[in-house]
C-alpha positions as CSV (number, residue, x, y, z in Angstrom):
1,M,11.1,-10.6,6.3
2,R,8.3,-7.9,5.5
3,R,6.5,-6.7,8.5
4,I,3.2,-5.2,9.0
5,G,3.0,-1.8,10.7
6,I,1.0,0.5,13.1
7,W,1.5,4.2,13.6
8,I,-0.8,4.6,10.6
9,A,-2.8,8.0,9.8
10,V,-4.4,10.4,11.8
11,G,-6.3,13.3,10.0
12,G,-9.1,10.5,9.9
13,L,-11.8,12.3,8.5
14,L,-14.5,11.3,6.3
15,L,-15.3,9.0,3.2
16,A,-16.9,9.9,0.0
17,T,-17.1,9.0,-3.4
18,A,-18.8,8.9,-6.8
19,A,-18.4,9.7,-10.4
20,C,-19.6,11.5,-13.4
21,G,-21.2,10.1,-16.4
22,G,-19.1,9.2,-19.5
23,D,-20.1,8.3,-22.8
24,S,-18.5,5.5,-24.7
25,G,-19.0,3.7,-27.9
26,G,-17.6,3.6,-31.8
27,S,-17.0,6.0,-34.3
28,A,-18.1,5.8,-37.9
29,S,-15.1,4.9,-39.1
30,G,-14.9,1.8,-36.4
31,T,-12.4,3.2,-34.2
32,P,-13.4,3.1,-30.6
33,K,-14.0,6.3,-29.2
34,A,-12.3,7.5,-25.8
35,Q,-13.8,6.1,-22.8
36,S,-14.9,7.8,-19.7
37,L,-16.6,7.4,-16.3
38,A,-17.9,9.7,-13.8
39,V,-17.7,8.8,-10.0
40,G,-20.1,10.5,-7.3
41,F,-18.4,11.7,-4.0
42,V,-19.8,13.6,-1.3
43,A,-16.7,15.5,0.3
44,E,-14.7,17.7,-2.3
45,P,-11.0,18.6,-1.5
46,A,-10.5,22.2,-0.1
47,N,-7.4,22.3,-2.1
48,L,-4.9,19.4,-3.7
49,D,-2.1,19.4,-1.4
50,F,-2.3,16.4,1.0
51,T,1.0,17.6,2.7
52,S,-0.5,20.5,4.2
53,T,-4.2,20.0,4.2
54,E,-6.0,17.5,6.9
55,G,-8.6,15.3,5.5
56,A,-9.2,11.9,3.4
57,A,-10.7,13.8,0.4
58,I,-7.4,14.7,-1.3
59,P,-5.5,11.5,-1.0
60,Q,-8.5,9.7,-1.7
61,A,-8.7,11.2,-5.2
62,L,-4.8,11.6,-5.9
63,L,-2.9,8.8,-4.0
64,V,-2.2,6.0,-6.4
65,N,-3.8,7.7,-9.1
66,V,-1.6,10.8,-9.7
67,Y,0.9,10.3,-7.1
68,E,2.6,6.9,-6.6
69,G,4.8,5.9,-3.5
70,L,7.6,3.1,-3.5
71,V,5.0,0.5,-2.3
72,K,1.2,0.5,-2.0
73,L,-1.7,-1.8,-0.3
74,D,-3.4,-4.2,-2.5
75,Q,-7.1,-5.3,-2.0
76,A,-5.9,-8.0,0.8
77,G,-3.9,-5.2,2.7
78,E,-0.5,-6.6,1.8
79,I,2.4,-4.1,1.0
80,V,3.6,-4.4,-2.8
81,P,6.0,-3.1,-5.2
82,L,5.1,-0.1,-7.0
83,L,7.6,2.4,-8.0
84,A,10.1,0.3,-6.0
85,E,10.2,-3.0,-8.1
86,K,11.8,-4.7,-4.9
87,W,13.4,-3.6,-1.4
88,E,15.9,-5.5,1.0
89,V,15.7,-5.2,5.0
90,S,19.1,-5.5,6.8
91,G,19.3,-8.3,9.4
92,D,19.1,-5.5,12.3
93,R,16.0,-4.2,10.7
94,K,17.3,-0.8,10.3
95,T,18.2,-0.4,6.8
96,Y,15.9,-0.5,3.8
97,T,17.5,-0.6,0.5
98,F,15.0,0.2,-2.4
99,T,15.6,-0.8,-6.3
100,L,13.7,1.7,-8.2
101,R,11.8,0.7,-11.6
102,D,13.4,2.0,-15.0
103,N,12.3,4.6,-17.3
104,V,9.6,6.3,-14.7
105,T,8.9,9.8,-15.5
106,F,6.8,12.5,-13.8
107,S,3.8,13.9,-15.5
108,S,6.0,17.1,-16.2
109,G,8.6,15.0,-18.2
110,A,11.2,15.0,-15.3
111,P,12.8,11.6,-14.8
112,F,12.0,9.6,-11.4
113,T,15.2,8.9,-9.7
114,A,16.7,8.1,-6.3
115,D,17.1,11.9,-5.9
116,D,13.5,12.3,-5.8
117,V,13.2,9.6,-2.9
118,V,15.7,11.6,-1.1
119,F,13.9,14.7,-1.8
120,S,10.4,13.4,-1.0
121,L,11.2,11.7,2.4
122,D,13.3,14.5,3.7
123,R,10.6,17.1,2.5
124,V,8.1,15.0,5.0
125,K,10.3,16.3,7.9
126,S,10.7,19.8,6.6
127,D,7.7,20.8,4.7
128,W,4.7,18.6,5.8
129,K,2.3,20.3,7.9
130,L,0.1,17.4,9.3
131,K,0.7,15.4,12.5
132,I,1.1,12.2,10.8
133,K,4.6,13.4,9.8
134,S,5.7,12.3,12.9
135,Q,5.1,8.6,11.7
136,L,8.3,8.8,9.8
137,D,10.5,10.5,12.6
138,V,12.1,7.0,12.9
139,V,13.5,8.0,9.7
140,D,17.7,8.6,10.6
141,K,18.6,9.4,7.0
142,V,17.8,8.9,3.3
143,E,20.5,8.6,0.9
144,K,20.9,8.0,-3.0
145,K,23.3,5.0,-3.6
146,D,23.0,5.2,-7.5
147,D,19.8,6.6,-9.6
148,S,18.1,3.4,-9.4
149,T,18.5,2.9,-5.6
150,A,17.8,4.4,-2.5
151,V,18.9,3.6,1.0
152,V,16.4,4.5,4.1
153,T,18.2,4.1,7.6
154,L,16.0,4.3,10.5
155,K,16.9,5.1,14.3
156,Q,15.5,1.8,15.5
157,P,13.7,-1.0,13.8
158,S,10.1,-0.4,13.1
159,N,7.1,-2.3,12.3
160,G,5.3,0.7,10.9
161,F,7.8,2.2,8.6
162,L,6.8,0.2,5.6
163,Y,3.1,0.4,6.1
164,A,3.5,4.1,6.5
165,M,5.3,4.3,3.3
166,A,2.1,2.9,1.7
167,T,0.0,5.9,2.9
168,R,0.3,9.5,1.6
169,L,3.5,9.9,3.8
170,G,5.4,7.7,0.7
171,A,4.1,9.6,-2.0
172,M,6.8,10.6,-4.3
173,F,7.4,14.4,-5.6
174,S,9.5,16.0,-8.4
175,R,12.2,18.0,-7.1
176,T,10.8,20.4,-9.4
177,G,7.1,19.9,-9.3
178,V,6.2,21.3,-5.6
179,S,5.9,24.9,-6.3
180,D,2.1,24.7,-6.5
181,L,0.8,21.6,-4.8
182,A,-2.6,23.1,-3.9
183,N,-3.6,23.5,-7.6
184,K,-1.0,21.4,-9.8
185,P,0.0,18.0,-8.6
186,V,2.7,16.6,-10.5
187,G,3.0,12.7,-10.3
188,T,4.4,9.5,-11.9
189,G,0.7,7.8,-11.5
190,P,-1.5,6.5,-14.5
191,Y,-3.6,9.8,-14.3
192,T,-3.0,13.5,-14.3
193,L,-5.1,16.6,-13.2
194,G,-7.0,17.6,-16.4
195,S,-9.4,20.1,-14.7
196,W,-11.0,21.2,-11.4
197,R,-14.2,22.7,-11.2
198,R,-14.5,24.1,-8.0
199,G,-17.6,23.3,-6.1
200,D,-18.6,20.6,-8.9
201,S,-15.9,18.2,-10.1
202,I,-12.4,17.2,-10.8
203,Q,-11.1,15.6,-14.1
204,L,-8.3,13.0,-14.2
205,D,-6.9,12.5,-17.6
206,A,-4.8,9.1,-18.6
207,N,-1.0,9.7,-18.5
208,P,0.2,9.2,-21.9
209,S,3.7,8.8,-20.6
210,Y,2.8,6.3,-17.7
211,W,5.6,3.7,-17.0
212,G,3.0,1.1,-16.0
213,T,-0.1,-0.6,-17.5
214,K,-1.9,2.2,-19.5
215,P,-5.5,3.1,-17.8
216,P,-8.3,1.6,-19.9
217,L,-10.0,5.0,-19.7
218,S,-9.1,8.4,-21.2
219,S,-10.5,10.3,-18.1
220,I,-12.5,10.0,-15.1
221,T,-14.6,12.8,-13.5
222,L,-14.8,12.9,-9.5
223,K,-18.2,14.6,-9.5
224,Y,-19.1,16.0,-5.9
225,F,-22.6,16.3,-4.4
226,K,-24.3,18.0,-1.7
227,D,-26.4,15.4,-0.6
228,A,-27.1,11.4,-1.0
229,T,-30.5,12.0,-3.0
230,A,-29.0,14.1,-5.6
231,M,-26.0,11.7,-6.1
232,N,-28.8,8.6,-6.1
233,N,-30.6,10.7,-9.0
234,A,-27.6,11.3,-10.8
235,L,-27.0,7.7,-11.1
236,L,-30.6,6.7,-11.8
237,T,-30.5,9.2,-14.9
238,G,-27.1,8.7,-16.1
239,G,-25.6,11.6,-14.9
240,I,-22.7,9.5,-13.4
241,D,-21.6,5.9,-13.8
242,V,-20.8,4.9,-9.9
243,I,-21.5,6.1,-6.4
244,S,-18.2,5.6,-4.8
245,S,-19.8,5.5,-1.4
246,V,-23.5,5.0,-0.7
247,Q,-24.7,7.8,1.5
248,A,-28.3,6.7,2.1
249,P,-28.3,2.8,2.7
250,E,-31.8,2.8,3.1
251,S,-32.1,3.8,-0.6
252,L,-30.5,0.6,-2.1
253,Q,-33.7,-0.8,-3.3
254,Q,-33.6,1.8,-6.1
255,F,-30.7,0.2,-7.7
256,A,-32.2,-3.4,-7.3
257,D,-32.7,-4.1,-11.0
258,P,-29.3,-6.4,-11.7
259,N,-29.9,-5.4,-15.8
260,R,-29.1,-1.8,-14.9
261,F,-27.1,-1.6,-11.8
262,E,-24.5,-3.7,-9.7
263,V,-24.2,-3.2,-5.8
264,I,-20.6,-3.9,-4.3
265,E,-20.6,-4.6,-0.5
266,G,-17.3,-4.8,1.1
267,T,-15.3,-3.5,4.2
268,T,-13.2,-0.7,4.9
269,N,-10.9,0.6,7.8
270,G,-13.2,3.3,8.7
271,E,-14.3,3.7,12.4
272,V,-17.2,6.0,12.8
273,V,-16.0,7.5,16.0
274,L,-18.0,9.3,18.5
275,S,-15.4,11.5,19.6
276,M,-15.4,13.1,23.3
277,N,-13.4,15.8,24.1
278,N,-11.1,14.3,27.1
279,D,-9.7,17.7,27.7
280,R,-12.7,19.6,29.1
281,P,-15.8,19.1,31.3
282,P,-17.7,16.9,31.4
283,F,-15.8,14.7,29.5
284,N,-12.4,14.9,31.1
285,D,-14.0,12.6,33.9
286,K,-13.6,9.1,33.0
287,K,-16.7,8.1,34.4
288,A,-18.6,10.5,32.2
289,R,-17.0,9.0,29.2
290,Q,-17.9,5.6,30.5
291,A,-21.6,6.4,31.2
292,V,-21.8,7.8,27.4
293,R,-20.4,4.2,26.1
294,H,-23.2,2.4,28.4
295,A,-25.7,4.8,27.3
296,I,-25.6,3.9,23.4
297,D,-27.2,0.8,22.1
298,H,-24.8,0.4,18.9
299,K,-27.2,-2.1,17.4
300,A,-30.2,-0.1,17.5
301,L,-28.0,3.1,16.2
302,L,-26.6,1.0,12.9
303,D,-29.9,-0.2,12.4
304,T,-31.7,3.1,12.5
305,A,-28.7,5.4,11.1
306,W,-27.2,3.3,8.4
307,A,-30.0,0.7,7.7
308,G,-27.9,-2.1,9.4
309,R,-25.0,-2.1,7.3
310,G,-21.6,-2.0,8.7
311,G,-20.3,-3.8,11.6
312,L,-20.0,-3.2,15.3
313,I,-16.3,-2.9,16.4
314,G,-16.0,-1.6,20.1
315,S,-12.6,-0.3,19.4
316,M,-10.3,1.6,17.1
317,V,-9.3,-1.4,15.5
318,P,-11.0,-3.2,12.5
319,P,-11.1,-6.8,11.9
320,T,-9.0,-6.6,9.1
321,D,-6.1,-5.9,11.3
322,P,-4.0,-8.8,13.0
323,W,-4.6,-7.6,16.2
324,Y,-8.2,-7.3,16.1
325,E,-10.4,-8.3,19.0
326,D,-13.9,-7.9,19.4
327,R,-14.6,-5.4,22.0
328,T,-18.4,-4.8,21.7
329,G,-18.9,-6.3,25.2
330,D,-16.9,-3.9,27.1
331,Y,-19.7,-1.4,27.6
332,P,-22.9,-3.0,26.9
333,Y,-26.1,-1.2,26.6
334,D,-27.0,-0.4,30.0
335,P,-28.9,2.9,30.8
336,A,-29.1,2.3,34.5
337,R,-25.4,2.0,34.7
338,A,-24.7,5.1,32.7
339,K,-26.9,7.1,35.2
340,Q,-25.1,5.5,38.2
341,L,-21.7,6.4,36.8
342,L,-22.8,10.3,36.0
343,G,-23.9,10.3,39.8
344,G,-27.4,11.8,39.3
345,K,-25.6,14.8,37.5
346,T,-27.2,16.3,34.2
347,Y,-25.1,17.8,31.5
348,D,-25.9,20.1,28.5
349,V,-23.3,19.4,25.8
350,K,-22.8,20.5,22.2
351,M,-22.4,18.1,19.6
352,R,-20.6,19.6,16.6
353,I,-20.5,17.1,13.8
354,P,-19.9,17.6,10.0
355,N,-22.8,18.1,7.8
356,L,-22.4,14.4,6.3
357,P,-25.2,12.0,5.9
358,Y,-23.8,9.2,8.1
359,A,-22.6,12.1,11.0
360,V,-26.3,13.6,10.7
361,A,-28.3,10.5,10.8
362,S,-26.0,8.8,13.8
363,A,-26.4,12.2,15.8
364,Q,-30.0,11.9,16.0
365,V,-29.8,8.5,17.7
366,V,-26.8,9.6,20.0
367,K,-29.0,12.4,21.1
368,S,-32.1,10.6,22.0
369,Q,-30.1,7.6,23.7
370,L,-28.1,10.1,25.7
371,A,-31.2,12.1,26.7
372,Q,-32.3,8.8,28.6
373,V,-29.3,9.1,30.9
374,G,-29.5,12.7,31.6
375,I,-27.2,14.2,28.8
376,T,-29.1,16.9,26.5
377,A,-26.9,16.9,23.5
378,E,-27.4,20.1,21.3
379,I,-26.6,19.0,17.6
380,E,-24.6,21.5,15.6
381,P,-24.1,20.7,12.0
382,L,-20.8,22.2,10.4
383,E,-19.8,22.5,6.9
384,F,-17.3,19.6,5.9
385,P,-14.3,19.9,5.7
386,A,-13.7,23.9,6.3
387,R,-15.7,24.5,9.2
388,W,-15.4,21.1,10.9
389,L,-11.5,21.0,10.6
390,D,-11.4,24.5,11.9
391,Q,-13.6,24.3,15.0
392,V,-13.3,20.7,16.0
393,F,-10.2,19.1,14.7
394,T,-8.0,22.1,14.8
395,K,-9.3,24.1,17.6
396,G,-10.9,21.3,19.6
397,D,-13.9,23.3,20.7
398,Y,-16.6,20.8,21.0
399,D,-17.8,18.3,23.7
400,L,-18.9,15.6,21.1
401,S,-18.4,14.7,17.5
402,I,-18.7,12.1,14.9
403,I,-16.4,11.4,12.2
404,N,-15.6,8.4,10.2
405,H,-11.7,7.9,10.5
406,V,-10.7,6.1,7.3
407,E,-7.0,5.9,7.5
408,P,-5.5,2.4,7.9
409,R,-4.1,1.4,11.2
410,D,-4.8,4.9,12.8
411,M,-4.9,3.6,16.4
412,G,-1.8,5.8,16.9
413,I,-3.8,9.0,16.8
414,F,-4.9,8.7,20.4
415,A,-0.8,8.8,21.5
416,D,-0.9,12.7,20.4
417,K,-2.3,14.3,23.5
418,S,-2.8,17.6,21.3
419,Y,-4.9,15.9,18.8
420,Y,-8.6,16.6,19.0
421,F,-9.4,14.0,21.2
422,G,-7.4,15.4,24.1
423,Y,-6.5,11.6,25.4
424,D,-3.5,11.4,27.6
425,N,-2.4,8.2,28.8
426,P,1.4,7.8,28.7
427,E,1.1,4.0,29.3
428,F,-0.9,3.8,25.7
429,G,2.2,5.5,24.1
430,K,4.6,3.2,25.5
431,L,2.6,0.1,24.3
432,L,2.5,1.6,20.9
433,A,6.5,2.2,20.9
434,S,7.0,-1.1,22.1
435,A,4.8,-2.7,19.6
436,D,6.7,-0.9,16.8
437,Q,9.9,-2.3,17.7
438,G,9.2,-5.9,18.8
439,T,8.6,-9.0,16.8
440,E,5.4,-9.7,14.9
441,Q,3.9,-11.3,17.8
442,E,5.1,-8.7,20.3
443,Q,3.5,-6.0,18.1
444,T,0.2,-8.2,18.1
445,D,0.1,-8.7,21.7
446,D,1.0,-5.1,22.5
447,L,-1.6,-3.7,20.2
448,K,-4.3,-5.9,21.6
449,Q,-3.1,-4.3,25.2
450,A,-3.4,-0.8,23.7
451,A,-6.7,-1.2,22.2
452,K,-8.0,-2.7,25.5
453,L,-6.7,0.2,27.3
454,L,-8.3,2.7,25.1
455,S,-11.6,1.1,25.6
456,D,-11.3,0.7,29.2
457,D,-10.4,4.3,29.4
458,A,-13.5,5.2,27.2
459,A,-11.1,7.6,25.2
460,A,-14.0,7.7,22.6
461,D,-16.8,5.4,21.6
462,W,-16.9,3.8,18.8
463,L,-20.3,3.6,16.9
464,F,-19.8,1.2,13.9
465,L,-17.3,0.1,11.1
466,F,-18.4,2.0,8.1
467,P,-19.0,-0.5,5.3
468,N,-18.0,-0.1,1.5
469,L,-21.1,0.4,-0.5
470,I,-20.6,0.9,-4.0
471,V,-23.3,1.2,-6.8
472,A,-22.7,1.2,-10.5
473,K,-24.2,1.0,-13.8
474,K,-23.9,-2.7,-15.4
475,G,-20.7,-3.0,-17.4
476,V,-18.7,-0.9,-15.2
477,T,-15.7,-3.3,-14.0
478,G,-12.6,-2.8,-11.7
479,L,-14.1,-1.5,-8.6
480,P,-12.5,-2.0,-5.2
481,E,-14.5,-4.2,-3.4
482,N,-12.8,-3.2,-0.1
483,A,-11.7,0.3,1.2
484,I,-8.5,-0.5,2.9
485,S,-6.2,2.5,1.8
486,E,-6.4,6.1,1.8
487,S,-7.1,5.9,-2.0
488,F,-10.1,5.2,-4.3
489,D,-8.1,3.2,-6.7
490,F,-9.3,4.1,-10.4
491,T,-6.5,2.3,-11.8
492,A,-8.2,-0.7,-13.1
493,L,-11.7,0.9,-13.8
494,A,-13.2,0.2,-17.0
495,K,-16.2,-0.1,-19.0
496,Q,-17.6,-3.0,-20.8
């Protein structure tokens, strides 16, 4: 029986997507010209190595498109075969036997075999630098049975293992293709890295030797913009074909003409989190954190900062997860209660945020609402990703921050007390461990309790669930309605 897992994802940073204009048409001889598309994004990767660099921008561009895993998530959030055509799970739930597809090669020409599976999964433990590597600590050993069969043995049953394999952790690398991951990715996917103009764009070219269905497009350009207005103007003037994630929802009216544009609205796993540093004053005091939660009028914030697009959740669990419960009522908007919890004290705090539209807009509302209860927040926008990752995520030098944690099923990040939240409650970790090893019903029950514990402790505040808002030129097809994995999947993208 396939089980759905928990321990997914940590580095949890932002969303951003969009693309750059591509021409299509017919030649004089009647032969169709190669088609290309440009997609607009707002957060450019610092490099192309998602094994050593935190953040969502790299897997967003490369996972599924350039790198593939044995399995992947489909649009319904189900785990489906990719490089493994099937797998079997032993009765004790500790042994996974993967049967690999035939005739798969890396873009370098090297064949993909079970040796690469062993190499890739062993490398997570030996070479990966990210905190999320701990999600595969449950793996005891990885063995090659034959060229087409890989066997993974776990230390104990794990509901999260197979789900983790659908994230970047499960990406398959060539044994001869890891010498320069930051600049030269080598994968089995339908696209390869064509070029990278730093500060401007990344071009992905169709992989002529791809084992599966060939992509409809000859190339896709990921075009990066510094602000939402510039990205909107690029779509309006034909500079790009798609805005991957709308960064100014109030501007959607510009794209209301159905003869020119299509607007796609779906959901994501992205929890926009108001992070509170649990590891230093004033937010090492639970009452101060609870006061913040009562001081925030979440509906007013969503309406003001993001034009009412998205949803209110009240926890680190989106509605697409089986253990979701509406926790928005845990801390109703109550400034008087917030003041009472603060005990008449006032505080000056630093709100260090990424210089991204949703964070900047949300921070203004949070600042105003906290001021009403005696907390004065100084907003300090930091360049994203580099400065925010350094000061907030790595060094934990902040009081408040706002970031969109986009990885699927990422509640487990709160179990790591060294993570930038600084949250430390051993009971939470016990609930996650129990959920990972239990039955599906036990998993659901334990994770509901874990989400409630996070909320009760006010480990953070959850401002809203980020919507998947895409705008495209009319005639662009294959766009994902929901953003429920780490990747922006280009594999079905086409142009009529």
